[in-house]
N, C-alpha and C positions, 0 to 999 in steps of 0.2 A: 516796839521789839524788834529787835534784829532776825534779820535773817542764816541761817545755820548753813555756814559753807561748806561744803566738801570738796576733799583733796587727797588727790590715793594717797602711798603713804608707797616712796622710793626705795624702798628695796621689793616690795609686794608690786606696784607700779598700775596699770588699769585693773578696777573690781571693781563688780558690781555692792560688795559693801559699803567700799567708801566713795560712789557713788549715790545725787537729791535721788530721790526713791520715785519723785517724775521720771529721773532717767529712766533707771532699773527698770523700772514701770512698761515707758515704753521706747526704748531700747533693749528688748527684751531679747532679741538674737546673737550669737556670743562672739561676731565678728567687731559689734561695737568694742567688748575688753577686748580684739586680739589683737597689739601692739605687733606684728609681723604681717598685719594682713596688707595693704596696699588701696585694697579695695575699703574698706576702716576709713571710719573720719580720723581715728588718731593713731593710725597703722603707714602710714608714707612719712620718713623723713619728717616731707614740711606738716601734716595734721598731727605727731608727733612734736614738733622742736614748740608747735603755735599754743598743742594745750600746757605746756609744761612751764611755761612764756607768760601764757592768760589764771595758769595756779599763781604763780609769784606772779604777778601784775595783781593781780585778788588779793592775796598774804601783804597786799605792798600799800592794800585803801588803806587806808583807814578814819574813823570814824563817818559821820557824816552819809549818806546820799552818796554812793563809786557812782563816778565815774558812768560816763555810757561804756560800755562794753565793742562798737562802734573808735571810738577813739581809738581803742588799742591797739586795736584788727590793722588801721589808718598807722597806728605805726610802726606794728609790725612787720607792713607790706615798704615803707617808709629807708625802711630799716633793713630790705633783703635788697631795696634798691631793684628792682625789678623795672623794666620796659613798657609795661603794661599801660593801656593813659583807664586811669579815675574809669572813665565812664563803660570799661567795654564791656563788661557785663549782662550792662545792660544794650547794646550793640544787637543787633538783625542780624542772623546767619551770615548774609551776605558781607555785612562789611570785616565781620571775622574771620569771612574768610578773606577778605584781601587784605588783611591786615598779618594774618596766618602768611599769608604768600612771598610779606617782606622781604619774612627773614626766616632764614629754617628754627631756629632759637627761640621764636613766639611759643609753638606752644607748649612745648616746657617748660618756658614760663606764661605761661598764662592758665594750665596747670597747677600750678604754685601757685600761682594768687586762689581760681577756687578751691581747692584744697585747704586755705589760711578759711578764702571766710566759712568754708563747711565743720572747719573745726573749733573754729571759734563759737559760731554757733555752736554745737554738740559739747562743749567746756565750758558752754557759760549755761546749760544747759542741763551739764551733767554736774559741775560745782550748787548754782544755785535754786536747778529746780524750773525755771524760767528764761524764757529768749525774745531780747528785748527786738517790738515787736519791727524797726526799720535792721535790724540782725537780724532779723527771719525772711524777710526777708529779699537781701540780697544773699542770703547761702540758699535760697532757692532758685533764685539765679541761678548761683555756682553751679547745682547740684543742675537746673539744664542745657548751661555751658557745657559742661565736663559728657553730659549724655549725646551735648550737636558735637562735638572732639572724642567719645568711643564711633557716631557716627562716619566724622569724615577717617575715624581710623578703620572701618571694618570695609568702606571703598579704599583706601589704599593697601591694607592685608588682608586682603579675601580669609585668611587664612589664620589668624588671629586666636587661637585657643582660650583665650580666658573675657571675647569681648559680650559674651552673652554672663560670664561672669559683674565684671566690669559694672552693665546697662541693669541685672537685676539691683545689685546693691543699691548704686545708684535710687530708684526709682523704691524703694526699700529707707532708704534717708530718708529721701522726698517724702515721703508719707510720713515719717516718721513727725519731720518739722511742722505736717499739717497736723498731726494730733498734739503736737506741742503747744498750740495755741489755742487749743481746746480744754488745754486742764488749765 
């Protein structure tokens, strides 16, 4: 029995109707389907590009068992050529802070890597209705890293008006990923 895959219509874009029912149930809030919302899995350029590439990757998979989606993510990030150490998401906050301090661009690079992890996990859920356990773990680390980056940004820019909104969305996505493992 083959798995039914769900792909968005390029003329319509993100939609509940072209999402796996499990994704639509878990990702019930409208922001999951807003390709212009930077705080959604697919709203940033990183997230949107990752979802588009992931859909293409799934469409290219032929017969038999498809490759691990984490392999797709590693290929995607390799193509971006960002200077983020592979295991950065697993580092403690002090190590992340030290790495961030070494170059002004590192925060942007790390945020891009986090967004790609989150978009890949939610993309797999959207397309197939499930998430590989190893990818889910990496996405949860990415969400935790983004929450940490939010805290760093708040201390640097105390008047950042979107800090609460980003933090709330990250928490909602974390809950959704945890629900996906129980689905």
